[in-house]
N, C-alpha and C positions, 0 to 999 in steps of 0.2 A: 735386210737392207732396203733402202728406198729404190724406186726405179732409177733415179738419178745416179745413185751409188753404183748400180749394176751397169747402166748404159754408158756412163762416162768413160769407163775403161774400154768398152767395146768401141766407142767412138774414137778414142785415141789410137787403139791398136787395129782398127778396121776388121772387126768380125761382128757377127750378129748373135745376139742372145736369143735363145728360143723361149717363147712364151707359150706354154702348153696349157690349154683349157682343160680343166678337170671337172667332173660332175659326180664323183663318188670317191669314197675313201680308197677303194681298190685302185682306181686310176691315179690318185694322188701318190700312193706309195710307189707305184710303178714309175711315175715321172721322177720322183725324188731319187729313187734307187738308181735309175739309169744315168741321171745327171751326176750323181756321186761317182758312179763307176767310170764315167767319161771325163770326170773332173771339169764339168762345164757349169758355169753360172747359169741360172735360169730364173724364169718368172712364172709363178703359179697364177694363171689367169682364170678369173671366174666371172662369167657373164651374169647379169641380173637373173636371167632364166635359170641358170645353173645354181645360183645362190638360193633361189626360191625352192629348188629341189633338195639341195644338201642342208638347207636351213642355216641361218647365221650362227647358230650355236656351234657348228662344226669349225668355225673360224678359230676358236681357241686352240683346237688340236693342230690346225694348219700352222698357226703362229708358233706353237711350240716346236713343231717339226722343222720349221724354217730356222728357228734359233739354234736347234741342235744339229742342223745339217753341216756337213764338212765343206760345202761349196756355197758361194754367194747366192742368196735367194731373196726375191721380192714377191710380195703378194699384191696382185693387181686387179682392180675392178675393170672389166672389159666392157666397153660400150655403155658407160653410164649415160642415161638418157636425160637427166635433169640435174639441176643444182642440188635439189633436195635429196635425190638418190645418191649423189656423190658424197654429200655431207654424211648421210647414213653409213656409207662405206668407210669413211674416215673414222667415224665414231666406233665402228665395229672392229677396226684394227688393220684395215688395208694400208699398205705402205706406198702404194701407187694407185692413181685413179685415172680413168679416161672419161672425158666429157665429149660426147659425140653429137655435135650439132651440124654435121656436114650437110644434112638435107635442108637446113634453114638458110635463109638469105645470108650473104657474106657478113654483113654488119652485125646481124643477130648472132652469128657464130662467134665473131670477135667478142661481143659483149658478154655472152654467156661463158665463154672460155676464160675471159679476163676475170669474171666473177669467181669462177671455180679456182683459178690460180691464186687469187688473193686469199681465199679461205684455206686452201691446201698448204700454201707456203707459210702461212701463219703458224702452222703446227708441224712444219718440216716434211710434208708429204709432196711427192712429185706428181706432175700432171702430164698426161698425153692428150692431145687434141687431134682432130681429123679435118682435112681440107681436101675437097674433091669427093666424088662419089664412087665407091667401089661397087662393081656389079654384083648381082645376085644370081646364083646358078640353080638353087633348089629351094624347097620350102623351109629349109633350116637356116638359110642365110639371113643376114640382117635385113630389116625392112628397108626398102630402097627401090631404086629403079633398075631395070634390066640393063640399061645402057650405062656405060662408064663415063663419068664426067672427069676428065683428067685434071690433075692439079696444075694450076697456072703458076709458074715460077715467081712472077711478080707478086701475085696474091700471097704466095707462101712467105716471101720476104716481109711483106707488109703485115701479114697475120702474126708471124713470130714476134716481130717488133712490138706490135700493138698488144699482144696478150701475155707475153712472157712465158708461154708454155715451154715445158722442159723437153718434150719430144713431139714429133708430128707424124701422124699417119698420112701417107700420101696415096693418091690414086694414079698408078702408072700401068694399069692393065690387068689387075687381078680381080677375082670375084670371090665372094663368100660361098662356102659350100663346095660340093663336088661338081665338076663340070660335066654337062651332058656329053655323050660321045661325039655329037656333031660339032661341038664347040672346040676350037683350037686356041688355047691360051697363048697370049703373046705379050711380053712386057716391053714397055717403052723405056729401054735403058738409056736412050739419049735424053729423054725427059728427066730421068733420075739424075743424070750427070749435071744437067742445068740447075735443077733444084738444089742439089748438094753444093753447088758452087755459090748459091745465093743465101743459104742459111747454114749456120754453124751449130746445129743441135742434132742429136740422134734422130734419124728418120726411121719410120716404122712401116712394115709391109703387112697388110692384112690380106686374107684370102689367098694364101700361097699354095693351097692344095691343088694338085694336078699340074702345076707349072713344071716345066722340064728342069732337071737338075742344072743344066747348063745356064738357063735363065736365072735361076735362084742364086747360083754361085756368082753370076755376073752382077746381080743386084747387090750382093754382099760387097763385092769389090768396088761397086759404084757408090757405096755410102749408106746402105741399109744396115742398121745396128740392132734392130729387134724384128723378129718375124713371128707372127702368131700362127700357131698350128693347133687346129681343133678337129676338123673333119677327118684328116688322115689318120690320126692316132685312134679316134673313136671308131672309125671304119675297121681298122685292124683289130681292135679290141672285140668288137661285137661280131665280126666275121668269125673269129676264133671261137667265141662263145656259142654261135649257132652250130659250129662243128662239134663242140664239146657236148652240147645239149641234145645231140642226136642220140646219145645214150640216155634214155628217159628214166633210168634208174638213179641217175645222179641227182643229189639234192643239197649237198653240203657246199657252202660257198668256198671253204678252204680246199675243195677239190675242183670246183668249177672255175673259180677265178684265177688261180695261178697261171694256167696256160694262156688266158686272155691277157694277163699282165705281161707275160713273156712276149706276146705278139705286139703289144703296145710298145714295149721297151725296144724291140727290134726296129720298129718304125721310127721311134724317137731317136735312137742311136744314129740312124742314117741321117736324120735331119741335123743333129748336132755336128756330125762330121761335115755335112754340106755347108753349114753356116760358119765353118772354121772356128767353132767354139770349144771343141774338145781340148782339154788341157789348159785352158785359159784361166781356170780358177786360181792358178798360181800367180797370176798378174795382180791379184787384189791384195 
């Protein structure tokens, strides 16, 4: 399915679709399996760095798995940096793409997003854009500033009208990566309410790792329809792998990886429940 197909139902019924970033076949299988168990629609998100790791050739397998899945599935380019990169993703088979020009001047963001929307819509692919700057917590976060530049509701309304983007990632207090212990995350749910009242498209939350469950649930009730999860599931996966590899005699992936997949699935299942997405596959 396209991103629009998946998110339109979430927008109507007020839940959030999880977008899980994967960077290996093992992670992919864990994400698909838990979403099918929970009867949750989902988005397989792949960042350009992750794509360079798994190689574009793996997309053929991902596309086949998405077609065979028993729950609605979209394949999404996360944080596409340029028009050319997004075009490459469309040609490779992604059904949803993101153009992230949030660090560029406002008018440049509009122009580049409009250009991507024109190309993507011509072939039936949906587009996500970003307005405002999400903070960066660690070296694995997106390139950006440490300070959060909150999305202005007036700018959001103008941006959506000018670009025709299908969904919009907004900055309401989240950060990419895992928060340092001294940082207390806090979401501006009041700002979310204002933005949701000004634009009638699905809103997206990036950088939701480490935010309290209460805040995330509040964001879903307030109009967030897609939440990106990367750091949390990867941390769970590799923490379990470190424990498994304490036995230095292990060497077979089919012994090492299943416990890691179980840890990822447990983390992902909790997110699916938190996003009110469990069981919603039957709405499609």
